[in-house]
C-alpha positions in Angstrom: 25.4 -20.0 159.9 21.6 -20.7 160.0 19.7 -22.1 162.8 19.3 -25.9 162.6 16.4 -28.1 163.7 16.1 -32.0 163.9 13.3 -34.1 165.3 13.8 -37.8 165.3 15.7 -40.6 167.0 19.3 -41.6 166.5 18.4 -45.1 165.4 17.1 -44.1 162.1 18.7 -40.7 161.8 22.5 -40.7 160.9 22.4 -36.8 161.0 21.0 -36.8 164.6 23.5 -39.7 165.7 26.4 -37.5 164.4 25.3 -34.9 167.0 24.3 -36.9 169.8 26.4 -40.1 169.9 24.0 -42.4 171.7 21.3 -44.9 170.5 18.2 -43.1 171.5 15.1 -45.0 170.2 12.3 -42.3 171.0 12.0 -39.1 169.1 13.6 -35.9 170.5 14.3 -32.4 169.6 18.0 -31.3 168.5 18.5 -27.7 167.5 21.2 -24.8 167.0 20.2 -21.5 167.7 22.3 -18.6 167.4 25.4 -21.0 167.5 24.3 -22.8 170.6 23.3 -26.4 170.6 20.3 -27.7 172.4 18.7 -31.0 173.1 15.1 -31.3 174.3 14.4 -34.8 175.6 12.8 -36.8 178.2 14.3 -36.8 181.6 15.3 -40.4 181.8 17.9 -39.9 178.8 19.5 -36.7 180.2 22.2 -38.4 182.3 23.3 -40.7 179.3 23.6 -37.5 177.2 25.6 -35.6 179.8 27.9 -38.7 180.1 29.1 -38.3 176.5 30.3 -34.6 177.2 28.6 -33.0 174.3 28.6 -29.3 174.5 24.9 -28.7 174.4 22.1 -27.3 176.6 19.8 -30.0 177.8 16.2 -29.4 178.3 13.8 -31.9 179.9 10.8 -32.5 177.8 8.7 -32.4 180.9 9.0 -28.6 180.8 6.7 -28.6 177.8 3.7 -29.5 180.1 2.4 -32.7 178.5 -0.1 -32.8 181.3 -2.0 -29.7 179.9 -2.4 -31.5 176.5 -3.7 -34.6 178.3 -6.2 -32.5 180.2 -7.3 -30.8 177.1 -8.2 -34.3 175.5 -5.7 -34.3 172.7 -4.5 -37.7 171.5 -0.9 -39.0 171.1 -0.8 -37.8 167.4 -1.9 -34.2 168.2 0.2 -33.9 171.4 3.2 -34.9 169.5 2.9 -32.3 167.2 2.1 -29.8 170.1 5.2 -30.8 171.9 7.4 -30.3 168.9 5.9 -26.7 168.6 6.4 -26.0 172.0 9.9 -27.1 172.0 10.7 -24.8 169.0 9.2 -21.9 170.7 11.0 -22.7 173.8 14.3 -22.3 172.1 13.3 -19.2 170.3 13.5 -20.6 167.0 11.5 -18.8 164.2 13.2 -20.4 161.0 15.5 -23.3 160.6 17.3 -25.6 158.2 16.3 -29.2 158.3 17.3 -32.5 156.8 15.2 -34.1 154.0 14.2 -36.7 156.7 12.5 -34.4 158.9 8.9 -35.5 159.7 6.5 -34.2 157.3 3.7 -34.0 159.8 5.9 -31.9 162.2 7.0 -29.7 159.3 3.5 -29.1 158.2 2.3 -28.1 161.8 5.3 -25.9 162.4 4.7 -24.2 159.2 1.1 -23.5 160.0 2.3 -21.8 163.1 4.7 -19.5 161.4 8.0 -21.5 161.7 9.9 -21.2 158.4 11.6 -24.5 157.5 14.2 -24.8 154.6 15.4 -28.5 153.4 19.1 -28.5 152.9 20.4 -32.1 153.1 23.9 -31.0 151.7 24.5 -29.0 154.7 24.1 -32.1 156.8 25.9 -34.4 154.7 28.8 -32.0 154.7 28.8 -32.0 158.5 29.2 -35.8 158.7 31.9 -36.1 156.1 34.9 -35.5 158.3 34.5 -38.1 160.9 34.9 -37.5 164.5 37.5 -39.4 166.4 34.9 -41.6 168.0 33.3 -42.3 164.4 36.7 -43.1 162.9 37.5 -45.4 165.8 34.2 -47.2 165.3 34.8 -47.7 161.6 38.2 -49.2 162.4 36.6 -51.5 164.9 34.0 -52.5 162.2 36.6 -53.0 159.7 38.5 -55.5 162.0 35.2 -57.4 162.3 34.7 -57.5 158.5 38.4 -58.7 158.2 38.0 -61.4 160.7 34.8 -62.5 159.1 36.6 -62.6 155.6 39.4 -64.8 157.3 36.9 -67.2 158.5 35.2 -67.5 155.1 38.4 -68.1 153.4 39.4 -70.8 155.9 36.1 -72.6 155.2 36.7 -72.4 151.5 40.3 -73.9 152.1 39.1 -76.6 154.3 36.3 -77.7 151.9 36.5 -81.2 150.7 35.4 -82.5 147.3 32.7 -85.3 147.7 30.4 -86.4 145.0 30.3 -83.2 143.0 29.9 -81.1 146.2 32.0 -79.3 148.7 31.6 -80.3 152.4 33.3 -79.0 155.7 33.3 -81.3 158.7 30.9 -83.5 157.0 28.4 -80.6 156.3 27.6 -79.3 152.9 29.4 -75.9 152.2 26.8 -73.3 151.5 26.5 -69.5 151.5 24.2 -69.8 154.6 26.9 -71.9 156.4 29.4 -69.2 155.7 27.3 -66.5 156.7 26.6 -68.1 160.0 30.3 -68.3 160.9 30.9 -64.9 159.6 28.4 -63.3 161.7 29.8 -64.8 164.9 33.0 -63.0 164.2 31.0 -59.8 163.8 29.3 -60.5 167.3 32.7 -61.2 169.0 34.0 -57.9 167.6 31.1 -55.9 169.1 29.4 -55.5 165.6 25.9 -56.5 164.2 24.4 -56.8 160.7 21.0 -57.3 159.3 22.5 -58.7 156.1 25.4 -59.2 153.9 26.5 -60.9 150.7 28.0 -64.3 150.3 27.1 -65.3 146.8 28.4 -67.7 144.5 28.4 -68.6 140.7 26.2 -66.5 138.5 24.9 -64.7 141.6 28.2 -62.9 141.7 27.2 -61.0 138.7 24.1 -59.4 140.3 25.5 -56.6 142.6 23.4 -57.1 145.5 22.3 -60.6 145.2 22.8 -61.5 148.9 23.6 -65.2 148.0 22.3 -68.6 148.7 22.5 -72.3 148.2 25.4 -74.7 147.9 29.0 -73.7 146.8 30.3 -76.4 144.4 33.8 -77.4 143.1 35.3 -74.9 140.8 32.8 -72.2 142.1 33.1 -68.5 142.3 32.3 -66.9 145.8 31.9 -63.0 146.5 31.8 -61.7 150.1 30.7 -58.1 150.6 30.7 -57.5 154.4 29.4 -54.3 155.9 29.2 -54.8 159.8 28.0 -52.1 162.0 29.9 -51.2 165.2 27.5 -51.2 168.0 29.2 -48.6 170.2 29.5 -45.9 167.5 26.6 -47.0 165.0 29.4 -46.6 162.3 29.9 -49.1 159.4 32.7 -50.7 157.5 32.6 -52.1 153.9 34.8 -54.6 152.3 34.7 -57.1 149.3 36.8 -60.0 148.1 36.1 -62.5 145.4 37.5 -66.1 145.5 37.7 -68.8 142.9 37.3 -72.2 144.5 39.4 -74.7 142.3 39.7 -73.9 138.5 40.0 -70.4 137.5 38.3 -69.3 134.2 40.7 -67.1 132.1 37.7 -64.4 132.1 37.5 -64.3 135.8 41.3 -64.1 136.3 41.2 -61.0 133.7 38.3 -59.4 135.8 40.3 -59.7 139.0 43.5 -58.4 137.4 41.6 -55.4 136.1 39.6 -54.8 139.3 42.9 -54.9 141.3 44.4 -52.3 139.0 41.5 -50.1 139.2 41.7 -50.1 143.0 45.4 -49.4 142.8 44.7 -46.5 140.5 42.2 -45.3 142.9 44.5 -45.2 145.7 47.3 -43.6 144.0 45.0 -40.7 142.7 42.9 -40.0 145.9 43.7 -36.7 147.4 41.7 -33.8 148.8 40.1 -31.7 146.1 39.8 -34.6 143.5 36.3 -35.0 142.2 34.6 -38.2 142.9 33.2 -38.0 139.4 36.7 -37.7 137.9 37.8 -40.7 140.1 34.9 -42.7 138.6 35.9 -41.6 135.0 39.5 -42.8 135.3 38.2 -46.2 136.4 35.7 -46.4 133.6 38.4 -45.3 131.0 40.6 -48.2 132.3 38.0 -50.7 131.8 36.9 -49.4 128.5 40.5 -49.6 127.2 40.4 -53.3 127.7 36.9 -53.6 125.9 34.5 -53.7 128.9 31.3 -51.4 128.8 30.8 -48.9 131.6 28.3 -46.4 132.8 30.0 -43.7 130.8 30.3 -45.7 127.5 26.8 -47.3 127.3 24.2 -45.8 125.2 21.9 -43.3 127.1 19.0 -44.9 128.9 20.2 -48.4 128.2 20.4 -51.0 131.1 23.8 -52.3 131.6 24.1 -55.9 132.8 27.8 -56.5 131.8 31.0 -54.9 132.4 31.4 -52.1 134.9 27.7 -51.1 135.8 27.8 -49.4 139.1 29.8 -46.6 140.7 33.3 -46.7 141.8 32.6 -46.1 145.4 30.9 -44.1 148.2 31.2 -42.6 151.6 31.1 -44.7 154.7 30.3 -43.7 158.2 27.1 -43.6 160.1 25.5 -44.7 156.7 27.1 -47.6 154.8 26.4 -45.6 151.7 26.9 -41.9 152.3 28.4 -38.8 150.9 30.6 -38.3 149.0 29.5 -40.3 145.9 32.2 -41.7 143.6 30.3 -42.1 140.4 28.5 -40.1 137.7 27.8 -37.4 140.5 30.8 -36.7 142.8 31.9 -34.0 145.2 35.4 -32.8 145.8 36.9 -35.0 148.4 38.0 -33.7 151.7 40.6 -34.8 154.3 38.6 -36.8 156.9 36.3 -38.5 154.3 36.2 -42.2 154.6 35.5 -43.9 151.2 34.6 -47.4 150.0 36.5 -48.0 146.7 34.7 -50.8 144.9 35.6 -51.5 141.1 34.3 -54.6 139.6 33.7 -56.4 136.2 30.6 -58.7 135.5 28.9 -60.8 132.9 25.3 -61.5 133.5 24.5 -65.3 133.8 28.2 -66.1 134.3 29.8 -64.4 137.3 31.6 -61.3 138.4 34.5 -60.0 140.5 34.5 -57.0 142.9 37.2 -55.7 145.2 36.4 -53.2 147.9 38.7 -51.5 150.4 38.2 -48.6 152.8 40.4 -45.6 152.5 40.7 -42.4 154.6 41.5 -39.3 152.7 44.3 -37.4 154.4 45.9 -33.9 154.0 48.2 -35.2 151.3 46.7 -38.3 149.8 45.0 -41.3 151.4 45.5 -44.2 154.0 44.2 -47.5 153.0 42.3 -48.8 156.2 41.5 -52.3 154.9 44.3 -55.0 155.7 43.3 -58.2 153.8 45.0 -59.9 150.9 43.7 -59.8 147.4 44.2 -63.6 146.5 41.8 -64.9 144.0 42.6 -68.7 143.9 41.5 -70.9 146.8 42.8 -74.5 146.6 40.2 -76.7 148.3 41.0 -80.4 149.4 
């Protein structure tokens, strides 16, 4: 096993957060040297790290003698590079594997002083794929938050009243923004947060990551793609449902039926060793058999706006999108992977349907973690 080096903070680096399960906003050094784990960090973080019980040798940054650099007249930028080099030398590192997010300035400085660095992101991705007990618990908490938010949104859609060509709830116009506000309250109540999530309607639902805006009207289509982050573990969940408020066009009904069938096909197929690319191919073949274009059937280089134009899914954990991919590129699945499976069908300018569940790959198949119905039709008042 090669020696490993990471320099950064756990707020922005999922690779670091996997090793040190705390939110630490200031950069520090994490290394594995001859199989032993080391953390070099300022003294005021040491007690917090000890409390996690991680098996690592802790070194206070104060041992690196910042005072000398101040006396020499170095500015903060030069001192940061010098401290990184001193930490590496303290640990006896001469060569190490680093993630692709490793700071370029630090990499240049270390290499200038004889430290050999090799980027191997696959190594770090593979370390994170099998979730720890704490990460899996965090994903489950985030998923409960997402389900609570989805239930709140569904209640709002059901409670909406038709008035003068609009939908209202408690006298207020029903909008994507109103639903987002209520859903986010559920996230907070469940110890989660989010920067953004999707509540789109009408033709917006055909645009994969349109976050959604504006009034929801009678006989509208509404898509919710919720991906809250558990504060305690920094792990995400991801789930999607699509609802038709009032009359349901036959085309949308067929999109929903096939998306549900594709989701079921995936759940039946997922097992350790199955390639994510093969799973994606199976979903594409299902949609193609019913006349819908996919990534695999479109002309090379063509931009696909209709049909199934995205991947079948992705890993979820400390990143809302992480390995393994389930698309044109796909790694063999392993027990412990948490996957978001999200088949969908769309027509640009009209609308789309996407359904998304989280599943845990087990030793002999998979466990569906999401617990929420797939009903398409919502009868407003």
